[in-house]
Backbone as CSV, one residue per row, in Angstrom:
resi,resn,N_x,N_y,N_z,CA_x,CA_y,CA_z,C_x,C_y,C_z
1,MET,27.217,-4.229,10.120,26.405,-5.389,10.434,26.627,-6.476,9.379
2,LYS,27.006,-7.668,9.833,27.091,-8.823,8.945,25.884,-9.710,9.180
3,ILE,25.284,-10.165,8.090,24.060,-10.939,8.170,24.259,-12.274,7.476
4,ALA,23.800,-13.339,8.113,23.714,-14.647,7.471,22.262,-15.099,7.572
5,ALA,21.717,-15.618,6.496,20.304,-15.989,6.501,20.061,-17.204,5.617
6,ARG,19.092,-18.014,6.020,18.669,-19.165,5.243,17.156,-19.293,5.356
7,GLY,16.532,-19.822,4.305,15.090,-20.035,4.319,14.729,-21.358,3.684
8,LEU,13.550,-21.865,4.034,13.070,-23.129,3.485,11.552,-23.150,3.554
9,THR,10.925,-23.697,2.519,9.488,-23.935,2.552,9.232,-25.389,2.201
10,ASP,8.164,-25.953,2.795,7.848,-27.368,2.604,6.333,-27.537,2.581
11,VAL,5.870,-28.433,1.740,4.428,-28.633,1.592,3.791,-29.247,2.837
12,GLY,4.603,-29.910,3.685,4.064,-30.584,4.856,3.606,-31.992,4.529
13,ARG,2.878,-32.605,5.456,2.472,-34.004,5.321,1.018,-34.194,4.907
14,LYS,0.213,-33.137,4.990,-1.225,-33.308,4.750,-1.727,-32.587,3.509
15,ARG,-1.012,-31.585,3.020,-1.462,-30.796,1.880,-0.864,-31.350,0.582
16,ASP,-1.588,-31.131,-0.533,-1.069,-31.592,-1.816,-0.433,-30.471,-2.630
17,HIS,-0.409,-29.255,-2.102,0.235,-28.138,-2.776,0.685,-27.122,-1.732
18,ASN,1.632,-26.289,-2.105,2.229,-25.345,-1.174,1.776,-23.927,-1.521
19,GLU,1.082,-23.281,-0.578,0.607,-21.917,-0.772,1.499,-20.888,-0.083
20,ASP,2.616,-21.326,0.493,3.564,-20.416,1.136,4.601,-19.927,0.128
21,SER,5.164,-18.756,0.401,6.298,-18.237,-0.355,7.234,-17.540,0.631
22,PHE,8.510,-17.405,0.235,9.447,-16.686,1.096,10.513,-16.016,0.243
23,LEU,11.219,-15.085,0.876,12.304,-14.371,0.216,13.478,-14.241,1.171
24,VAL,14.662,-14.555,0.694,15.919,-14.261,1.376,16.776,-13.483,0.385
25,ASP,16.918,-12.180,0.615,17.716,-11.323,-0.252,18.737,-10.603,0.616
26,GLU,19.927,-11.201,0.728,20.949,-10.635,1.604,21.511,-9.334,1.057
27,GLU,21.452,-9.137,-0.253,21.935,-7.884,-0.830,21.053,-6.717,-0.398
28,LEU,19.741,-6.893,-0.501,18.809,-5.862,-0.040,18.622,-5.881,1.472
29,ARG,19.043,-6.957,2.112,18.776,-7.192,3.531,17.270,-7.223,3.785
30,LEU,16.581,-7.928,2.902,15.125,-8.042,2.952,14.754,-9.513,3.049
31,PHE,13.833,-9.815,3.980,13.427,-11.191,4.239,11.917,-11.217,4.458
32,VAL,11.238,-12.175,3.819,9.773,-12.200,3.844,9.281,-13.639,3.940
33,VAL,8.226,-13.856,4.714,7.433,-15.081,4.622,5.992,-14.682,4.372
34,ALA,5.293,-15.510,3.580,3.899,-15.235,3.234,3.148,-16.553,3.140
35,ASP,1.973,-16.601,3.740,1.130,-17.800,3.779,-0.178,-17.465,3.073
36,GLY,-0.321,-17.975,1.851,-1.476,-17.616,1.036,-2.725,-18.392,1.373
37,MET,-3.854,-17.826,0.980,-5.156,-18.474,1.164,-6.049,-18.085,-0.005
38,GLY,-7.011,-18.946,-0.283,-7.943,-18.609,-1.352,-8.058,-19.671,-2.421
39,GLY,-7.931,-20.943,-2.029,-8.106,-22.004,-3.008,-6.807,-22.448,-3.629
40,HIS,-6.900,-23.490,-4.428,-5.709,-24.136,-4.976,-4.846,-23.156,-5.757
41,ALA,-5.475,-22.317,-6.583,-4.715,-21.350,-7.371,-4.462,-20.067,-6.600
42,GLY,-5.456,-19.594,-5.860,-5.384,-18.273,-5.251,-4.329,-18.117,-4.187
43,GLY,-4.196,-19.089,-3.294,-3.260,-18.944,-2.188,-1.824,-18.796,-2.641
44,GLY,-1.396,-19.695,-3.511,-0.023,-19.624,-4.013,0.221,-18.372,-4.824
45,THR,-0.785,-17.964,-5.589,-0.652,-16.739,-6.385,-0.501,-15.528,-5.482
46,ALA,-1.314,-15.451,-4.431,-1.275,-14.302,-3.526,0.070,-14.204,-2.806
47,SER,0.553,-15.327,-2.280,1.805,-15.270,-1.520,2.993,-14.947,-2.421
48,SER,3.045,-15.546,-3.613,4.174,-15.260,-4.504,4.118,-13.832,-5.029
49,LEU,2.910,-13.331,-5.302,2.781,-11.953,-5.766,3.176,-10.970,-4.672
50,ALA,2.846,-11.294,-3.424,3.248,-10.439,-2.309,4.766,-10.345,-2.211
51,VAL,5.432,-11.488,-2.250,6.891,-11.512,-2.138,7.536,-10.741,-3.288
52,GLU,7.064,-10.973,-4.505,7.643,-10.309,-5.680,7.425,-8.795,-5.621
53,THR,6.220,-8.376,-5.231,5.907,-6.953,-5.204,6.719,-6.229,-4.126
54,ILE,6.829,-6.845,-2.961,7.605,-6.240,-1.881,9.076,-6.126,-2.275
55,ARG,9.628,-7.198,-2.847,11.030,-7.162,-3.282,11.257,-6.066,-4.318
56,ASP,10.377,-5.976,-5.303,10.556,-4.976,-6.360,10.444,-3.562,-5.810
57,ALA,9.513,-3.345,-4.880,9.335,-2.011,-4.312,10.544,-1.596,-3.484
58,VAL,11.083,-2.506,-2.691,12.252,-2.185,-1.878,13.468,-1.970,-2.766
59,ARG,13.615,-2.776,-3.809,14.743,-2.594,-4.727,14.658,-1.235,-5.422
60,THR,13.458,-0.837,-5.839,13.279,0.469,-6.476,13.658,1.593,-5.515
61,ALA,13.240,1.473,-4.250,13.581,2.484,-3.253,15.082,2.527,-3.008
62,SER,15.712,1.354,-2.993,17.163,1.292,-2.782,17.925,1.921,-3.941
63,ASP,17.459,1.688,-5.156,18.115,2.293,-6.324,17.949,3.808,-6.332
64,ALA,16.768,4.283,-5.891,16.484,5.717,-5.931,17.182,6.472,-4.802
65,LYS,17.243,5.859,-3.604,17.832,6.525,-2.448,18.718,5.541,-1.689
66,PRO,19.866,5.183,-2.258,20.725,4.180,-1.607,21.212,4.605,-0.234
67,GLU,21.261,5.909,0.018,21.746,6.368,1.325,20.831,5.907,2.457
68,LEU,19.555,5.701,2.181,18.638,5.214,3.215,19.055,3.852,3.720
69,PHE,19.648,3.039,2.847,20.004,1.678,3.176,21.445,1.558,3.668
70,ARG,22.284,2.538,3.351,23.697,2.468,3.714,24.023,3.277,4.960
71,GLU,23.178,4.256,5.282,23.469,5.138,6.403,22.345,5.017,7.433
72,PRO,22.540,4.188,8.446,21.489,3.969,9.433,21.043,5.269,10.096
73,GLY,19.743,5.399,10.265,19.196,6.575,10.925,18.437,6.194,12.176
74,PRO,18.087,7.164,13.006,17.321,6.875,14.223,15.996,6.183,13.892
75,LEU,15.602,5.269,14.756,14.356,4.545,14.536,13.167,5.485,14.439
76,VAL,13.214,6.586,15.206,12.056,7.477,15.258,11.809,8.172,13.925
77,GLU,12.848,8.276,13.073,12.637,8.940,11.789,11.849,8.076,10.821
78,GLY,11.951,6.765,10.974,11.096,5.857,10.231,11.266,5.862,8.730
79,ARG,12.457,6.160,8.217,12.603,6.229,6.763,12.414,4.867,6.115
80,LEU,13.085,3.849,6.642,12.911,2.515,6.078,11.591,1.883,6.506
81,LEU,11.063,2.306,7.632,9.720,1.846,8.015,8.712,2.202,6.925
82,GLU,8.814,3.430,6.414,7.870,3.863,5.390,8.101,3.126,4.068
83,VAL,9.367,2.860,3.741,9.660,2.079,2.537,8.994,0.711,2.621
84,LEU,9.134,0.057,3.780,8.583,-1.280,3.938,7.064,-1.253,4.007
85,ARG,6.508,-0.271,4.716,5.046,-0.150,4.765,4.470,0.056,3.367
86,ASP,5.069,0.953,2.600,4.585,1.208,1.244,4.662,-0.052,0.381
87,ALA,5.719,-0.846,0.588,5.879,-2.075,-0.199,4.759,-3.069,0.099
88,VAL,4.422,-3.233,1.375,3.352,-4.171,1.739,1.999,-3.649,1.279
89,GLU,1.776,-2.356,1.415,0.516,-1.786,0.937,0.410,-1.930,-0.583
90,GLY,1.526,-1.783,-1.291,1.520,-1.989,-2.731,1.209,-3.426,-3.097
91,ALA,1.730,-4.366,-2.318,1.425,-5.777,-2.546,-0.058,-6.053,-2.340
92,CYS,-0.630,-5.424,-1.329,-2.061,-5.600,-1.063,-2.889,-5.159,-2.261
93,ALA,-2.601,-3.987,-2.788,-3.343,-3.475,-3.940,-3.136,-4.352,-5.165
94,ALA,-1.920,-4.856,-5.370,-1.635,-5.692,-6.536,-2.388,-7.009,-6.478
95,ILE,-2.434,-7.620,-5.302,-3.157,-8.888,-5.148,-4.648,-8.666,-5.346
96,TYR,-5.179,-7.606,-4.773,-6.608,-7.317,-4.914,-6.967,-7.110,-6.378
97,ARG,-6.150,-6.353,-7.114,-6.434,-6.118,-8.533,-6.375,-7.421,-9.333
98,ALA,-5.417,-8.261,-9.027,-5.307,-9.536,-9.733,-6.532,-10.399,-9.492
99,ALA,-7.058,-10.376,-8.277,-8.249,-11.165,-7.958,-9.482,-10.641,-8.674
100,GLN,-9.568,-9.323,-8.848,-10.720,-8.750,-9.539,-10.738,-9.138,-11.015
101,GLY,-9.569,-9.412,-11.565,-9.479,-9.707,-12.991,-9.588,-11.174,-13.345
102,ASP,-9.685,-12.052,-12.347,-9.731,-13.489,-12.613,-10.641,-14.162,-11.598
103,PRO,-11.815,-14.675,-12.040,-12.749,-15.314,-11.101,-12.124,-16.469,-10.323
104,ALA,-11.143,-17.142,-10.909,-10.508,-18.268,-10.225,-9.692,-17.814,-9.024
105,LEU,-9.361,-16.532,-8.969,-8.542,-16.001,-7.877,-9.362,-15.173,-6.895
106,ALA,-10.658,-15.127,-7.062,-11.512,-14.297,-6.210,-11.329,-14.656,-4.738
107,GLY,-11.190,-13.630,-3.909,-11.091,-13.829,-2.473,-9.723,-14.227,-1.959
108,MET,-8.714,-14.228,-2.829,-7.391,-14.645,-2.356,-6.753,-13.563,-1.489
109,GLY,-5.849,-13.997,-0.661,-5.097,-13.087,0.199,-3.925,-13.836,0.787
110,THR,-3.144,-13.156,1.603,-1.973,-13.789,2.185,-1.561,-13.084,3.471
111,THR,-0.933,-13.819,4.357,-0.217,-13.173,5.449,1.089,-12.623,4.897
112,VAL,1.665,-11.667,5.582,3.007,-11.174,5.250,3.717,-10.821,6.554
113,THR,4.901,-11.360,6.729,5.799,-10.895,7.774,7.144,-10.651,7.110
114,ALA,7.605,-9.392,7.147,8.801,-9.000,6.418,9.757,-8.264,7.347
115,ALA,11.053,-8.481,7.131,12.099,-7.802,7.894,13.057,-7.123,6.925
116,LEU,13.361,-5.863,7.193,14.293,-5.080,6.385,15.335,-4.489,7.335
117,LEU,16.604,-4.714,7.040,17.672,-4.297,7.943,18.539,-3.227,7.304
118,ASP,18.985,-2.269,8.140,20.039,-1.346,7.730,21.282,-1.688,8.544
119,GLY,22.153,-0.752,8.768,23.406,-1.065,9.446,23.275,-1.418,10.913
120,ILE,22.239,-0.933,11.594,22.118,-1.182,13.035,20.729,-1.623,13.467
121,SER,19.746,-1.481,12.617,18.362,-1.702,13.032,17.653,-2.677,12.122
122,VAL,16.540,-3.226,12.625,15.667,-4.072,11.822,14.265,-3.474,11.879
123,TYR,13.598,-3.482,10.737,12.247,-2.955,10.619,11.346,-4.112,10.201
124,ILE,10.220,-4.254,10.893,9.314,-5.379,10.678,7.967,-4.860,10.200
125,ALA,7.443,-5.480,9.147,6.073,-5.249,8.689,5.311,-6.555,8.858
126,HIS,4.080,-6.447,9.367,3.368,-7.683,9.719,1.868,-7.545,9.480
127,VAL,1.311,-8.564,8.801,-0.138,-8.697,8.632,-0.462,-10.187,8.682
128,GLY,-1.402,-10.582,9.534,-1.825,-11.979,9.583,-1.262,-12.709,10.781
129,ASP,-1.108,-14.045,10.647,-0.652,-14.839,11.787,0.677,-15.552,11.550
130,SER,1.382,-15.226,10.456,2.786,-15.615,10.406,3.518,-14.785,11.459
131,ARG,4.688,-15.234,11.872,5.312,-14.601,13.038,6.747,-14.170,12.789
132,CYS,7.170,-13.193,13.608,8.577,-12.818,13.719,9.002,-13.010,15.170
133,TYR,10.037,-13.821,15.367,10.617,-14.037,16.690,12.004,-13.407,16.740
134,LEU,12.385,-12.968,17.923,13.750,-12.527,18.197,14.326,-13.413,19.284
135,ALA,15.452,-14.061,18.977,16.200,-14.812,19.981,17.404,-13.974,20.384
136,ARG,17.459,-13.635,21.670,18.537,-12.756,22.163,18.959,-13.179,23.574
137,LYS,20.237,-13.430,23.740,20.819,-13.714,25.055,20.068,-14.817,25.787
138,GLY,19.766,-15.886,25.048,19.166,-17.059,25.668,17.668,-16.996,25.868
139,ARG,17.030,-15.960,25.370,15.573,-15.851,25.487,14.974,-15.610,24.115
140,ILE,13.683,-15.938,23.972,13.004,-15.736,22.704,11.767,-14.871,22.929
141,TYR,11.535,-13.962,21.991,10.410,-13.029,22.080,9.631,-13.079,20.764
142,GLN,8.318,-13.181,20.870,7.482,-13.018,19.680,7.222,-11.533,19.522
143,ILE,7.790,-10.921,18.481,7.685,-9.469,18.361,6.587,-9.044,17.389
144,SER,5.899,-9.988,16.780,4.702,-9.683,16.002,3.489,-10.174,16.786
145,GLU,2.351,-9.577,16.525,1.108,-9.991,17.185,0.193,-10.640,16.158
146,ASP,-0.285,-11.843,16.477,-1.157,-12.566,15.550,-2.459,-11.805,15.305
147,HIS,-2.785,-11.617,14.037,-4.095,-11.073,13.680,-5.015,-12.263,13.430
148,SER,-5.522,-12.824,14.519,-6.322,-14.044,14.429,-7.473,-13.997,15.410
149,LEU,-8.495,-14.789,15.109,-9.651,-14.872,15.996,-9.248,-15.417,17.357
150,VAL,-8.403,-16.427,17.376,-7.993,-17.031,18.634,-7.216,-16.028,19.480
151,ASN,-6.357,-15.226,18.875,-5.622,-14.229,19.650,-6.555,-13.172,20.219
152,GLU,-7.595,-12.794,19.471,-8.581,-11.842,19.997,-9.301,-12.446,21.207
153,GLN,-9.650,-13.734,21.125,-10.307,-14.398,22.257,-9.367,-14.473,23.456
154,LEU,-8.090,-14.729,23.174,-7.103,-14.837,24.244,-6.916,-13.496,24.950
155,LYS,-6.803,-12.416,24.186,-6.634,-11.090,24.779,-7.860,-10.677,25.589
156,ALA,-9.030,-11.134,25.151,-10.259,-10.793,25.864,-10.486,-11.653,27.100
157,GLY,-9.638,-12.664,27.297,-9.785,-13.543,28.443,-10.855,-14.596,28.260
158,ALA,-11.323,-14.774,27.028,-12.400,-15.744,26.772,-11.877,-17.176,26.742
159,ILE,-10.589,-17.358,26.463,-9.990,-18.688,26.440,-8.620,-18.628,27.099
160,THR,-8.119,-19.781,27.493,-6.797,-19.877,28.112,-5.741,-20.119,27.030
161,PRO,-4.452,-19.899,27.354,-3.407,-20.211,26.372,-3.457,-21.652,25.883
162,ASP,-3.759,-22.601,26.777,-3.840,-23.999,26.353,-5.019,-24.208,25.402
163,GLU,-6.152,-23.580,25.696,-7.302,-23.669,24.789,-6.976,-23.033,23.445
164,ALA,-6.206,-21.954,23.464,-5.827,-21.297,22.215,-4.992,-22.223,21.346
165,ARG,-4.075,-22.969,21.962,-3.203,-23.867,21.192,-3.984,-24.976,20.509
166,HIS,-5.120,-25.358,21.076,-5.878,-26.487,20.537,-7.205,-26.073,19.905
167,SER,-7.443,-24.788,19.761,-8.714,-24.307,19.237,-8.916,-24.709,17.777
168,ARG,-10.137,-25.092,17.437,-10.440,-25.428,16.035,-10.559,-24.168,15.184
169,PHE,-10.476,-22.991,15.820,-10.550,-21.723,15.089,-9.178,-21.084,14.881
170,LYS,-8.101,-21.813,15.190,-6.785,-21.180,15.201,-6.297,-20.762,13.821
171,ASN,-6.928,-21.250,12.758,-6.505,-20.871,11.408,-7.291,-19.693,10.841
172,ILE,-8.207,-19.139,11.626,-9.010,-18.007,11.150,-8.266,-16.707,11.455
173,ILE,-7.903,-15.973,10.408,-7.194,-14.712,10.615,-8.150,-13.541,10.411
174,THR,-7.826,-12.424,11.045,-8.701,-11.257,11.027,-8.168,-10.142,10.131
175,ARG,-6.997,-10.353,9.545,-6.404,-9.340,8.673,-5.493,-10.039,7.672
176,SER,-5.583,-9.663,6.399,-4.709,-10.280,5.401,-4.374,-9.269,4.314
177,VAL,-3.349,-9.595,3.541,-2.881,-8.747,2.459,-3.559,-9.191,1.163
178,GLY,-4.363,-8.301,0.570,-4.956,-8.574,-0.728,-6.414,-8.944,-0.728
179,PHE,-6.971,-9.349,0.409,-8.399,-9.682,0.439,-9.234,-8.439,0.175
180,GLU,-8.773,-7.306,0.693,-9.341,-6.006,0.366,-8.244,-5.155,-0.259
181,GLU,-8.618,-4.036,-0.850,-7.639,-3.236,-1.578,-6.632,-2.558,-0.667
182,GLU,-7.026,-2.285,0.570,-6.130,-1.648,1.536,-6.076,-2.485,2.807
183,VAL,-4.961,-2.365,3.520,-4.810,-3.114,4.760,-3.997,-2.289,5.743
184,LEU,-4.299,-2.454,7.027,-3.518,-1.838,8.091,-2.327,-2.729,8.387
185,VAL,-1.123,-2.178,8.238,0.109,-2.943,8.421,0.725,-2.591,9.776
186,ASP,0.976,-3.600,10.606,1.709,-3.372,11.855,3.174,-3.134,11.522
187,MET,3.755,-2.065,12.075,5.146,-1.718,11.810,5.913,-1.623,13.127
188,MET,7.114,-2.189,13.139,7.970,-2.162,14.316,9.406,-1.909,13.888
189,GLY,10.179,-1.279,14.762,11.604,-1.105,14.521,12.360,-1.286,15.819
190,LEU,13.495,-1.955,15.752,14.312,-2.110,16.950,15.779,-2.215,16.564
191,GLU,16.640,-1.805,17.493,18.066,-1.887,17.260,18.543,-3.317,17.503
192,THR,19.439,-3.774,16.631,19.952,-5.133,16.755,21.190,-5.167,17.644
193,GLU,21.524,-6.364,18.103,22.738,-6.602,18.865,23.471,-7.785,18.246
194,PRO,24.810,-7.822,18.324,25.543,-8.977,17.815,25.040,-10.260,18.465
195,GLY,24.815,-11.271,17.653,24.303,-12.536,18.162,22.795,-12.673,18.071
196,ASP,22.087,-11.592,17.752,20.637,-11.685,17.578,20.294,-12.663,16.459
197,VAL,19.211,-13.406,16.668,18.677,-14.274,15.628,17.200,-13.940,15.468
198,PHE,16.790,-13.676,14.229,15.383,-13.441,13.910,14.849,-14.646,13.153
199,VAL,13.658,-15.085,13.531,13.010,-16.204,12.863,11.660,-15.735,12.343
200,LEU,11.480,-15.809,11.036,10.192,-15.541,10.413,9.574,-16.892,10.057
201,ALA,8.305,-17.096,10.404,7.717,-18.418,10.198,6.215,-18.326,9.974
202,THR,5.707,-19.207,9.130,4.262,-19.332,8.961,3.693,-20.189,10.090
203,ASP,2.360,-20.225,10.179,1.751,-20.939,11.299,1.891,-22.449,11.186
204,GLY,2.315,-22.944,10.033,2.617,-24.358,9.928,3.726,-24.781,10.866
205,LEU,4.597,-23.827,11.217,5.624,-24.087,12.232,5.111,-23.754,13.624
206,SER,4.598,-22.529,13.816,4.283,-22.067,15.170,3.151,-22.846,15.816
207,ASN,2.281,-23.478,15.027,1.204,-24.289,15.606,1.711,-25.615,16.167
208,LEU,2.905,-26.037,15.750,3.383,-27.370,16.121,4.703,-27.368,16.885
209,VAL,5.444,-26.265,16.838,6.760,-26.193,17.482,6.736,-25.073,18.514
210,ASP,7.113,-25.391,19.734,7.068,-24.417,20.826,8.192,-23.389,20.716
211,ASP,7.987,-22.264,21.384,8.957,-21.181,21.319,10.337,-21.620,21.799
212,HIS,10.402,-22.385,22.887,11.707,-22.772,23.414,12.444,-23.706,22.455
213,GLU,11.686,-24.471,21.661,12.312,-25.335,20.663,12.850,-24.508,19.493
214,ILE,12.101,-23.486,19.110,12.586,-22.575,18.072,13.862,-21.897,18.538
215,LEU,13.888,-21.449,19.787,15.066,-20.802,20.350,16.281,-21.731,20.293
216,ARG,16.108,-22.956,20.736,17.233,-23.896,20.789,17.783,-24.175,19.395
217,ILE,16.908,-24.481,18.452,17.366,-24.850,17.111,17.957,-23.652,16.381
218,ALA,17.345,-22.481,16.529,17.836,-21.292,15.828,19.222,-20.884,16.296
219,ASN,19.555,-21.190,17.552,20.849,-20.782,18.107,21.950,-21.804,17.884
220,GLU,21.579,-23.025,17.514,22.595,-24.063,17.342,23.239,-23.960,15.964
221,PRO,24.570,-23.997,15.886,25.223,-23.983,14.577,25.091,-25.355,13.910
222,PRO,25.229,-25.410,12.593,25.371,-24.260,11.698,24.018,-23.654,11.344
223,LEU,24.046,-22.377,11.014,22.825,-21.672,10.637,22.120,-22.361,9.470
224,SER,22.884,-22.885,8.530,22.298,-23.462,7.319,21.377,-24.638,7.611
225,ASP,21.553,-25.276,8.782,20.717,-26.433,9.125,19.425,-26.043,9.840
226,ALA,19.357,-24.821,10.372,18.244,-24.451,11.249,16.881,-24.533,10.565
227,PRO,16.681,-23.947,9.372,15.357,-24.061,8.756,14.944,-25.508,8.500
228,GLU,15.880,-26.322,8.017,15.551,-27.719,7.737,15.171,-28.466,9.003
229,ARG,15.878,-28.210,10.096,15.563,-28.889,11.355,14.214,-28.441,11.906
230,LEU,13.899,-27.169,11.787,12.598,-26.686,12.257,11.458,-27.268,11.418
231,VAL,11.624,-27.286,10.107,10.607,-27.870,9.231,10.439,-29.350,9.529
232,ALA,11.541,-30.061,9.718,11.470,-31.494,10.008,10.715,-31.754,11.301
233,LEU,10.918,-30.907,12.316,10.230,-31.086,13.594,8.722,-30.888,13.423
234,ALA,8.332,-29.868,12.658,6.900,-29.666,12.397,6.299,-30.859,11.658
235,ASN,7.022,-31.405,10.714,6.524,-32.556,9.967,6.453,-33.809,10.828
236,GLU,7.402,-33.972,11.749,7.358,-35.111,12.669,6.097,-35.081,13.523
237,ARG,5.582,-33.890,13.772,4.395,-33.735,14.626,3.103,-33.673,13.828
238,GLY,3.161,-34.105,12.596,1.951,-34.197,11.785,2.021,-33.427,10.493
239,GLY,2.742,-32.315,10.467,2.884,-31.530,9.245,1.554,-31.240,8.577
240,ASP,0.577,-30.757,9.378,-0.772,-30.596,8.851,-0.965,-29.326,8.027
241,ASP,0.099,-28.568,7.801,0.024,-27.362,6.983,1.368,-27.188,6.274
242,ASN,1.388,-26.307,5.285,2.664,-25.916,4.700,3.525,-25.270,5.791
243,VAL,4.837,-25.449,5.695,5.748,-24.929,6.709,6.828,-24.102,6.020
244,THR,6.985,-22.846,6.469,8.009,-21.969,5.891,8.748,-21.261,7.020
245,VAL,10.068,-21.251,6.920,10.921,-20.662,7.960,12.062,-19.882,7.295
246,VAL,12.334,-18.687,7.799,13.525,-17.930,7.443,14.248,-17.602,8.748
247,VAL,15.538,-17.927,8.817,16.354,-17.647,10.000,17.435,-16.646,9.611
248,ILE,17.537,-15.542,10.378,18.487,-14.460,10.102,19.358,-14.275,11.329
249,ARG,20.666,-14.340,11.151,21.582,-14.187,12.277,22.453,-12.952,12.083
250,ILE,22.549,-12.123,13.123,23.405,-10.940,13.115,24.764,-11.349,13.656
251,GLU,25.795,-11.216,12.831,27.115,-11.731,13.216,28.087,-10.607,13.505
């Protein structure tokens, strides 16, 4: 499997600081977006600590058992799923401990959407309302589920998709990394195909850019321009939040 990936984060048009963080590590084949919350200091601290902790945990696992990363195994065995789950759970505990030790960071937390690839498969860990999309054969799929109040209302049939897009509650999430010491992490694994494109994005993008637009831009060459074009489109439409995008292409 050959991988090409690019990422970009931007403060947007309305915020005076950026609470998002991201990781593109092609050597580890690890990619992360995180959208922090918890005040001027807390949000940025939570998201950056999440990214750093996840990267360090995966690197430690790779150094200890490199065969897990070099020799793809069946999805059902879940070896790398557990590595990634443990990394996100470790980030949750680290953020919670940091908040307990500093009143200025009290209540901080972050979303996390992370992708870890081996030779044939991709493993996704997800908490919050940042998203993972898969673009394949001309179609786009949201393969993560938003942990948000609006999504709960939508699933219950209390609101329509159009009402969900314009709801004043769309920024309220129901699960985050670090707000409590432990968190339930959604885990997914799927086999990749040549030409697959994965897009990890915070809600600063998904609230303003439609799925079909993400599909079109992510598939257009060159890959290096895709994050910048997606961020620019979100900013053209108001840029009311920080915007972070990571695009991963299987070549």
